[in-house]
C-alpha positions, 0 to 999 in steps of 0.5 A: 032845223035838224042836224042832217038838214043843216049838214046837207044845206051847208055842204051844198053851199045853201046855208052859211055858218056865222063866224065862230071861234071853234075847235078850241076845247074851251069853246065847247066846254059849257055848251057840250054839258048844256046840249047833253042835258037839253036834248035826248041822245041821237041814234047814229049809224055808228051808235048813240051817246053813252052813259058814263056810268055804264062804260064797261072799259076805257080805251086810250087813243094817242094822237100825234103830230105825225098825223097818226092814232095809236092804236089805229084799230079797236075792237068793240062788242056789239052793245058795249059802252066804251070811254075813248080817252084821246091823249094829244101827245103832239104840240098842235090841236087834234080831235077825234070824231067817230063816224062812218067813212062817208060821214067823216069824209064829208065832214072833213070837206066841210071843215076845209071850207069852214075851218072855224065852224063851231060844232059839238057832238057827243061823238067828238072830242077836241084836244089841245096839245098835252091834254086829254079828251073823252067820248063815251059811246054805246056801240049798238050797231054792228059794222066797221066804222072809223075815228078821225081828226078832221082838222084841215090837213090832218084827215088828208094826211092819214089821221084815221083809225078803224073801229070794228063792232061785232 
């Protein structure tokens, strides 16, 4: 079943997820590497997984327990491959997920219903307190996108930033 169909079925309550121990970076370490090797990169409205060797710059984004990102806005050139390094300066788990505003809102709602759901995509990084995580992404679509922490309560508290791709 493809990811979009799974997402829709989960959202509609027609599919349930097995119990999982998700949203800990350790739960995603080995799985993430295997998934990237096994499957070709999937084109999203906001871009495609990037090759780390082709990253032209690194942008550090701090995540804090006041439910904010710094910087909260970033500018990307169309076609640019960027390494986003998420630095968790807080004392609780945070994450950074890239997407369209509507995708992030839907995902945040699903996370409230299934807070332990396991998921791992190249446009997500789960970061324990005091740690760093990275996303390498090629922004091959122009537009205005967002990055957010979708851990229940964080998104609703305003933990959202903007990406403009020109």
